[in-house]
N, C-alpha and C positions, 0 to 999 in steps of 0.2 A: 505614856498614854495621855492624849489630850481629852479633857472633859469639855463637852459643848457648853455654851453659856446657858444659864437658867432661863427657861421660857415661862413667863408669868402665867400663861394659860394652862400649864401642865401640872399634874400631880405626880409626885415621885414616891416610889415604894422604898422600903427599908434598904434593899441592896443599892439603890441609886443614891440614897442619902449617905450610906457608908462610903461609897466611892467619892462623892463630892466633898464630904467632910473629913475623909481619911480617918474614920473612927470604926471601931469594931462593933459588931451587932449588939453585944452586951452594953457597951457604952452608949450607943444610940438609945437603947431602951432605958438605961439609967437616966439619961438626959430628958427623955419623955416623962418618966415617972416623977422627976423633980420639977417638971414644968418649965425647964429651960429651953427645950426644943419643942415648939408647937407642932401638933399633928392632928389629924382627923381620922376617923374610922369609917370605912365603907364596907359594910358586911364584916368579914374577918380581917380585911386588909387594913394596915396602918399606912396612911399616906401623909406626905408633906407638901406644902405649897412652896413655890419659889420664894415668896415673901417670908415664910416661916424659916426657911434655911438662911436667908439673908439676915433676918432678925437674930438668929442664933450666932451667926458670925459677928454681927455688930456687938452682941453681948460679950463675946469673947474678947473682942478688941477693946471694949470699954473696961473690962476687968483687967486686961493687960496694962492699959494706961493708968488705972487707979493703983495697981500694984507697984508701979515704977516710982 
């Protein structure tokens, strides 16, 4: 399954972030709770910006470099 590129003008819901990051729902919420995955709330919905998803990926890459 191909994932379309991130669109900077779009907000993504939790299921979209799960698909893009290949993480479970509980891990997504763990990362939000610890502040590692930035998100916003609109009403009851938890949303992610494309930049927030990119920042999380960059954080993971930096941690991998530092661990090596």
